[in-house]
C-alpha positions as CSV (number, residue, x, y, z in Angstrom):
1,M,-58.9,-19.1,-2.2
2,S,-60.3,-22.4,-3.4
3,P,-59.1,-24.2,-5.4
4,T,-55.6,-22.7,-4.7
5,L,-55.9,-22.7,-1.1
6,V,-58.5,-25.0,1.2
7,N,-59.9,-25.2,4.5
8,G,-57.1,-26.3,6.7
9,D,-54.1,-25.5,4.4
10,Y,-51.3,-23.3,6.3
11,I,-49.6,-20.6,4.4
12,L,-45.8,-19.3,4.7
13,S,-45.7,-15.7,4.1
14,K,-43.0,-13.0,4.2
15,K,-43.5,-9.2,4.4
16,P,-42.6,-7.4,1.3
17,R,-39.6,-5.3,1.4
18,S,-41.3,-2.2,-0.1
19,Q,-44.4,-1.2,-2.0
20,K,-42.6,-1.4,-5.5
21,K,-42.4,-5.4,-4.7
22,L,-46.4,-5.9,-4.6
23,R,-47.2,-7.6,-8.1
24,A,-50.3,-8.5,-9.6
25,G,-50.8,-12.2,-9.9
26,F,-49.3,-12.9,-6.1
27,I,-51.4,-14.0,-3.4
28,Y,-51.0,-11.8,-0.3
29,V,-52.1,-11.4,3.2
30,L,-53.7,-8.4,4.1
31,E,-55.3,-6.6,7.4
32,H,-58.7,-5.2,6.3
33,D,-60.2,-2.5,8.4
34,R,-63.8,-4.4,8.4
35,L,-63.1,-7.8,7.1
36,G,-60.2,-8.7,9.2
37,R,-57.2,-10.8,8.3
38,L,-57.8,-11.8,4.5
39,V,-55.8,-13.7,1.8
40,K,-56.5,-12.7,-1.5
41,R,-54.7,-12.7,-4.9
42,L,-53.8,-8.8,-6.2
43,N,-55.7,-8.0,-9.3
44,R,-54.2,-4.8,-10.0
45,R,-52.6,-1.6,-8.3
46,D,-52.9,1.9,-9.3
47,E,-52.3,5.2,-7.5
48,S,-55.4,4.9,-5.3
49,G,-54.2,1.6,-4.0
50,L,-54.4,-2.1,-4.1
51,W,-57.1,-4.3,-5.8
52,F,-57.6,-7.8,-4.6
53,A,-59.8,-11.0,-5.2
54,G,-60.3,-14.4,-4.4
55,D,-59.8,-17.3,-7.0
56,N,-63.3,-18.7,-6.0
57,P,-66.3,-17.0,-7.8
58,H,-68.1,-17.5,-4.3
59,S,-65.4,-15.7,-2.5
60,T,-65.8,-12.1,-1.2
61,P,-65.9,-9.9,-4.2
62,S,-63.4,-7.2,-4.9
63,E,-66.1,-4.7,-4.7
64,K,-66.7,-5.8,-1.0
65,I,-63.2,-5.7,-0.2
66,G,-62.6,-2.3,-2.0
67,V,-59.3,-0.6,-2.6
68,Q,-56.7,-1.0,-0.1
69,P,-54.0,1.0,1.0
70,F,-50.5,-0.4,0.3
71,D,-49.8,-0.6,4.5
72,A,-52.7,-3.2,4.6
73,V,-50.4,-5.8,3.2
74,T,-48.7,-7.9,5.8
75,G,-47.0,-10.3,3.7
76,R,-47.0,-12.4,0.4
77,A,-47.9,-16.0,0.5
78,L,-44.6,-18.2,-0.4
79,L,-45.9,-21.7,0.6
80,A,-48.9,-23.6,1.2
81,I,-48.5,-26.5,3.6
82,T,-51.4,-29.0,2.9
83,P,-52.0,-32.8,3.7
84,K,-50.4,-33.6,0.8
85,G,-46.9,-31.7,1.6
86,L,-45.5,-28.3,0.5
87,R,-46.8,-26.3,-2.4
88,R,-45.0,-23.1,-3.9
89,L,-47.5,-20.3,-4.3
């Protein structure tokens, strides 16, 4: 998620109340069945599920992440805790 988040940053996340609250452009924490826990930006949503990508062109490509079910999302990133302080995401 560099440059938005860098190695060593912490995030504070909150579980979304419903699937309807998941919006493109926001950063989410998701549990991927093969890749484990990921922090990615939601690109789009459709009837098949959710499509995520990182902010860095060298991050895991959305084709490798694949479409994810709505219940894979465990939280929406709200704040980044960095050496420079808090930053809203």
